[in-house]
C-alpha positions, -999 to 999 in steps of 0.1 A, spaced: -156 60 318 -183 76 338 -217 60 344 -246 80 360 -282 70 364 -314 90 371 -344 69 382 -379 84 374 -400 76 404 -421 107 405 -454 102 386 -457 137 373 -421 137 360 -426 103 343 -459 114 328 -442 146 314 -414 126 298 -433 95 285 -469 108 280 -493 80 272 -464 55 273 -457 62 310 -444 29 324 -448 38 361 -485 29 364 -476 -6 351 -450 -11 379 -420 -5 356 -392 18 367 -375 39 340 -339 48 347 -321 74 325 -286 62 320 -256 84 309 -224 67 297 -194 90 291 -162 77 276 -132 97 287 -107 77 267 -94 79 231 -108 44 223 -144 33 217 -160 14 245 -185 -14 241 -213 -19 267 -232 -53 268 -267 -38 273 -281 -73 279 -262 -78 311 -271 -45 328 -292 -51 359 -310 -33 387 -295 -47 419 -318 -45 449 -300 -47 482 -325 -62 506 -321 -62 544 -301 -91 557 -276 -87 529 -297 -104 502 -291 -92 466 -317 -94 439 -308 -88 403 -335 -75 380 -329 -77 342 -338 -47 321 -368 -50 298 -368 -41 261 -387 -11 248 -409 -36 230 -417 -55 262 -425 -22 280 -448 -11 251 -467 -44 252 -472 -41 290 -485 -6 287 -507 -13 257 -521 -45 272 -519 -44 310 -541 -75 314 -522 -95 287 -527 -97 250 -563 -97 237 -579 -130 229 -579 -138 192 -611 -132 174 -627 -161 155 -634 -155 119 -658 -174 98 -640 -170 65 -603 -164 60 -598 -127 54 -561 -127 48 -529 -134 65 -524 -116 98 -492 -96 101 -492 -99 139 -491 -61 140 -506 -46 171 -514 -9 166 -517 -1 204 -483 -17 211 -468 1 181 -480 35 192 -464 29 226 -432 17 210 -431 48 188 -429 69 219 -405 46 239 -380 36 213 -364 70 207 -360 74 245 -345 39 251 -308 32 255 -301 11 225 -266 21 214 -238 -2 228 -207 17 216 -196 49 234 -174 68 210 -140 82 221 -144 113 243 -182 110 237 -214 102 255 -246 82 250 -277 82 270 -312 68 272 -336 49 293 -335 14 307 -366 -2 321 -370 -25 351 -401 -43 364 -402 -37 401 -439 -46 404 -448 -11 414 -426 -11 445 -407 21 437 -395 23 473 -369 -3 463 -352 24 443 -337 38 475 -318 6 481 -309 -2 446 -280 3 422 -275 1 385 -250 -27 378 -230 -25 345 -208 -56 344 -196 -61 309 -176 -31 295 -147 -36 271 -124 -14 251 -128 -18 213 -112 -34 193 -89 -51 219 -118 -64 239 -98 -56 270 -123 -57 299 -128 -27 322 -139 -29 358 -176 -33 364 -197 -2 373 -222 0 401 -242 33 405 -263 37 436 -298 50 429 -304 59 466 -292 54 501 -282 18 511 
């Protein structure tokens, strides 16, 4: 299996790709990930365990979990947190909890996000993972994408972990 990653740290490039749903101004690093299966068996990737590993000076390692497209959409739509609920004098109906601003951002982000966890035999999947780096995109140069839980389907035989440098260490 081959894993490659392309971090989007350039504001113009990210704006072109994400439009109004650009996560960079909110301090979120989008990383386009490509997973290629070069075997004759399907491969399962546990997307929940993929991290951005930041290699700090002095040998310290910080693991940053990826955010869901929903979390990124909420952050973009409501950078200062969710709006305060409005008081109503009379019950108007049951609220669905729908947030049109967040939904608009999610409609842009969801098709771009990496959400498939099975790489077909001799096939490839790709999409974006998102990491909150609090706007310090210089960390990308000393970071790597860590993909720890990869197994062959259906035997569940584990493969070695994958670590892809995003810059110079």
